[in-house]
C-alpha positions as CSV (number, residue, x, y, z in Angstrom):
1,X,0.1,-0.4,0.3
2,X,1.1,3.3,-1.0
3,X,0.8,5.9,2.2
4,X,2.8,8.7,0.9
5,X,0.9,11.6,3.5
6,X,2.1,8.9,5.8
7,X,5.2,9.1,5.2
8,X,5.4,12.5,4.8
9,X,4.8,13.1,8.6
10,X,6.9,9.9,10.2
11,X,10.1,9.3,10.1
12,X,9.5,5.6,9.1
13,X,6.6,4.0,7.9
14,X,6.7,0.2,7.9
15,X,3.5,-1.3,5.7
16,X,2.9,-5.0,6.2
17,X,0.7,-7.1,3.9
18,X,0.1,-9.3,6.7
19,X,0.5,-9.7,10.9
20,X,-0.5,-11.8,13.5
21,X,0.0,-8.3,16.0
22,X,2.0,-4.6,14.9
23,X,2.3,-4.3,18.6
24,X,4.7,-7.3,18.4
25,X,6.6,-6.6,15.0
26,X,7.2,-3.0,16.7
27,X,8.3,-4.2,20.1
28,X,11.1,-7.0,18.0
29,X,11.8,-3.9,15.9
30,X,12.9,-2.0,19.1
31,X,14.4,-4.7,20.9
32,X,16.4,-5.7,17.7
33,X,17.7,-2.3,16.6
34,X,17.6,-0.4,19.7
35,X,18.1,3.4,19.1
36,X,18.1,3.3,15.4
37,X,13.8,3.0,15.5
38,X,13.0,6.4,15.6
39,X,10.5,8.2,17.8
40,X,7.5,8.0,15.2
41,X,8.2,4.8,13.5
42,X,4.7,3.4,12.4
43,X,3.8,-0.2,12.1
44,X,0.6,-0.9,9.9
45,X,-1.6,-3.5,8.3
46,X,-5.5,-4.0,6.9
47,X,-5.2,-7.5,7.9
48,X,-4.1,-8.7,11.8
49,X,-4.8,-12.1,12.7
50,X,-3.7,-11.9,16.5
51,X,-4.9,-8.3,17.8
52,X,-5.8,-8.0,20.9
53,X,-7.1,-5.3,23.5
54,X,-7.6,-4.2,26.6
55,X,-7.6,-7.7,28.9
56,X,-6.6,-9.9,26.3
57,X,-9.5,-9.6,23.9
58,X,-8.8,-10.4,20.7
59,X,-8.9,-8.1,18.3
60,X,-10.2,-9.5,14.3
61,X,-11.4,-8.0,11.8
62,X,-11.9,-9.2,8.0
63,X,-9.0,-7.9,5.6
64,X,-8.9,-4.6,4.3
65,X,-11.8,-3.5,6.6
66,X,-9.9,-1.6,9.4
67,X,-6.0,-0.3,10.3
68,X,-4.0,-2.2,12.5
69,X,-1.5,0.2,13.6
70,X,1.6,0.8,16.5
71,X,3.4,4.2,16.7
72,X,6.2,4.1,18.8
73,X,7.0,6.8,21.0
74,X,10.4,7.6,22.8
75,X,9.1,10.0,26.2
76,X,12.3,9.9,28.1
77,X,11.2,7.8,31.0
78,X,7.9,10.0,30.7
79,X,7.2,13.6,30.4
80,X,9.1,15.5,32.7
81,X,8.4,17.7,36.1
82,X,5.3,19.1,36.3
83,X,3.9,17.4,33.0
84,X,1.5,15.0,32.3
85,X,2.4,11.1,33.1
86,X,2.5,8.3,31.0
87,X,-1.1,6.7,32.4
88,X,-2.3,9.6,30.0
89,X,-0.6,8.4,27.1
90,X,-4.3,6.4,26.1
91,X,-6.4,9.2,26.3
92,X,-3.6,11.5,24.6
93,X,-3.7,9.1,21.0
94,X,-7.7,8.8,21.9
95,X,-7.5,12.7,21.3
96,X,-5.4,12.3,18.5
97,X,-7.2,9.6,16.7
98,X,-10.3,11.8,17.4
99,X,-9.1,14.6,15.2
100,X,-8.7,11.8,12.5
101,X,-11.8,10.6,12.3
102,X,-14.0,13.6,13.1
103,X,-13.8,14.9,9.8
104,X,-15.3,12.1,8.6
105,X,-18.4,13.2,10.1
106,X,-18.4,16.8,9.9
107,X,-19.7,17.6,6.2
108,X,-22.1,20.5,5.3
109,X,-24.4,18.1,3.5
110,X,-25.4,16.0,6.4
111,X,-28.7,15.5,8.0
112,X,-27.3,14.7,11.2
113,X,-24.6,16.0,13.4
114,X,-22.3,13.6,14.5
115,X,-19.4,13.5,17.4
116,X,-16.2,11.5,17.4
117,X,-14.8,11.4,20.6
118,X,-13.0,9.7,23.9
119,X,-14.7,6.8,25.9
120,X,-12.5,6.4,29.2
121,X,-10.2,5.4,29.3
122,X,-8.8,4.1,25.3
123,X,-11.6,3.7,22.9
124,X,-12.9,6.4,20.3
125,X,-16.7,6.2,19.5
126,X,-18.9,8.2,17.3
127,X,-22.0,9.7,18.7
128,X,-25.6,10.9,17.0
129,X,-28.2,12.8,18.2
130,X,-30.2,9.7,19.8
131,X,-27.1,8.0,21.2
132,X,-26.6,11.9,23.1
133,X,-29.8,11.9,24.5
134,X,-30.3,8.4,25.3
135,X,-26.8,9.3,27.2
136,X,-24.6,6.4,24.9
137,X,-21.2,7.2,23.9
138,X,-22.2,5.9,20.4
139,X,-20.2,3.3,18.1
140,X,-16.8,2.2,18.5
141,X,-14.6,3.4,15.7
142,X,-11.1,2.5,17.0
143,X,-9.4,0.5,20.5
144,X,-6.5,1.7,21.8
145,X,-3.5,-0.9,23.6
146,X,-0.3,1.2,25.0
147,X,2.3,-1.1,26.3
148,X,5.7,0.2,28.0
149,X,9.0,-1.7,26.7
150,X,11.9,-2.6,29.0
151,X,13.7,-0.1,27.7
152,X,11.6,2.4,28.5
153,X,9.5,3.5,25.1
154,X,5.9,3.2,24.5
155,X,4.2,1.3,21.9
156,X,0.8,2.8,20.8
157,X,-1.6,0.0,19.5
158,X,-4.5,0.9,17.7
159,X,-7.3,-0.3,15.4
160,X,-9.9,1.7,13.1
161,X,-12.7,0.2,12.1
162,X,-13.4,1.8,8.7
163,X,-15.0,0.2,5.8
164,X,-17.0,-2.9,8.4
165,X,-20.3,-3.1,6.8
166,X,-23.3,-3.9,9.2
167,X,-23.1,-7.3,9.1
168,X,-19.9,-7.9,9.8
169,X,-19.4,-5.8,13.1
170,X,-18.6,-8.3,15.8
171,X,-21.0,-6.5,18.1
172,X,-24.2,-4.4,18.5
173,X,-21.6,-1.5,20.0
174,X,-19.1,-1.8,17.4
175,X,-19.2,0.6,14.1
176,X,-17.4,1.9,11.7
177,X,-16.7,4.8,9.6
178,X,-18.3,3.4,6.7
179,X,-21.7,1.7,8.8
180,X,-21.9,4.9,10.5
181,X,-22.1,7.4,7.8
182,X,-19.2,8.5,7.4
183,X,-17.5,10.0,4.3
184,X,-15.1,7.0,2.7
185,X,-14.6,8.8,-0.2
186,X,-16.4,6.0,-2.6
187,X,-14.1,3.3,-1.0
188,X,-15.4,-0.4,-0.9
189,X,-12.3,-2.0,0.4
190,X,-8.7,-1.0,1.5
191,X,-6.9,-2.7,-1.5
192,X,-8.3,-0.5,-4.3
193,X,-6.8,3.4,-4.9
194,X,-9.8,4.9,-2.8
195,X,-9.5,2.9,0.0
196,X,-5.7,3.6,0.1
197,X,-6.2,7.3,-0.2
198,X,-8.6,7.3,2.9
199,X,-6.0,4.7,5.1
200,X,-3.4,7.5,4.2
201,X,-5.4,10.3,4.9
202,X,-6.8,8.9,8.3
203,X,-3.5,7.6,9.2
204,X,-1.4,10.3,8.5
205,X,-3.7,13.2,10.8
206,X,-3.8,10.3,13.6
207,X,-0.1,9.9,13.9
208,X,1.0,13.5,13.3
209,X,-1.3,14.4,15.6
210,X,-0.5,12.0,18.3
211,X,3.3,13.6,17.9
212,X,2.0,16.3,18.5
213,X,-0.4,15.5,21.4
214,X,2.8,13.5,23.3
215,X,4.9,16.8,22.5
216,X,2.3,19.6,24.0
217,X,1.5,17.1,27.0
218,X,6.0,17.9,27.9
219,X,5.7,21.4,27.3
220,X,2.1,22.8,28.2
221,X,0.8,20.3,30.3
222,X,-2.8,22.1,31.0
223,X,-3.1,22.8,27.3
224,X,-3.0,18.7,26.5
225,X,-5.3,18.0,29.9
226,X,-7.7,20.8,28.5
227,X,-8.2,18.8,24.8
228,X,-8.8,15.7,26.4
229,X,-11.0,16.9,28.7
230,X,-12.8,18.7,25.6
231,X,-12.8,15.1,23.8
232,X,-14.5,12.9,26.4
233,X,-17.8,11.5,25.6
234,X,-17.7,10.1,29.4
235,X,-17.6,13.3,31.4
236,X,-20.7,14.5,32.4
237,X,-22.3,10.8,31.7
238,X,-23.9,8.6,34.3
239,X,-21.9,5.5,34.4
240,X,-21.6,2.1,35.6
241,X,-18.4,1.1,36.8
242,X,-17.5,-2.7,36.5
243,X,-15.0,-3.1,38.6
244,X,-12.4,-6.3,38.5
245,X,-13.3,-8.0,41.4
246,X,-16.7,-8.3,40.0
247,X,-18.3,-4.8,42.2
248,X,-20.8,-2.8,40.4
249,X,-21.0,0.6,41.1
250,X,-23.0,3.8,39.7
251,X,-22.4,7.6,39.6
252,X,-21.4,10.4,37.2
253,X,-18.1,10.8,35.9
254,X,-17.1,14.3,36.8
255,X,-13.6,14.4,36.1
256,X,-9.8,13.3,36.2
257,X,-7.3,12.8,38.6
258,X,-3.9,14.2,38.1
259,X,-2.6,10.3,36.5
260,X,-6.0,10.1,34.3
261,X,-8.3,7.6,36.8
262,X,-11.4,9.1,35.9
263,X,-13.5,10.3,39.0
264,X,-17.1,9.3,39.5
265,X,-19.7,10.8,42.1
266,X,-22.0,8.3,43.7
267,X,-25.3,9.5,45.0
268,X,-24.6,8.5,48.6
269,X,-20.9,8.2,49.6
270,X,-19.1,10.4,47.6
271,X,-16.4,10.2,45.1
272,X,-14.7,7.1,43.6
273,X,-11.6,7.2,41.5
274,X,-11.5,4.5,39.0
275,X,-7.7,3.5,37.8
276,X,-9.1,0.6,36.2
277,X,-12.5,-0.5,35.3
278,X,-14.8,-1.8,32.2
279,X,-16.8,1.7,32.4
280,X,-20.9,1.6,30.9
281,X,-22.9,4.5,29.9
282,X,-26.1,4.4,31.6
283,X,-29.1,6.8,30.6
284,X,-29.1,9.8,32.1
285,X,-31.4,10.5,35.1
286,X,-31.8,14.5,34.3
């Protein structure tokens, strides 16, 4: 696949016809070549056969319908004193990918406005007016999985559903740009020229925005934090937190803690700080 825009935006782009996991390929590349693998190196494919998401869940899609990609970040052990910590990287990545996908749902000829945003902690969704009124985050377009390597680099893996049709979606909560009515430029498969152009456009913006917001997190952490807050679909929503031990807690998501953890107001027992859990959006009580 030819990716001229993406190649111009990044120091190195490795395109693979097929692979088990782009995260594994990038991890092995860093282990083999060390510092020769530059900050901003991207591995990408449209056929990933053994991808995974959070908590070891599998992530597979039909060939030439989705992008599976991994980007290398060299953040020197963190962002430095008084800046956002590395635990913010999934949220920062979500904001970057939001910027890449929102234009596909923002045409002037659209009858219904649709908002792309981040469902805490690491999923990108698109939400229509009906979803917003019901308190739902909308359909999931992208999942993000970040891994810190032993040498300190961070691999940001992300899978973007572009051209899956309704019948190909794995769950009722899943979506794709095509299935949700986004502008695909007439592409039917990522293997044709129109599909290549769509993939290149989305990847180039997502990668460039991710590198820029990582720089922002180091130099102007409050500005990066503000952007993450603005792109959140979860903040302000009624949620049900599914804790690792099986306990479920309902409340309203009201903010992010200093490490990016979700702050949930419970009706009678005060605030809950959620570092790791599945969060379900509920219908608003207002």
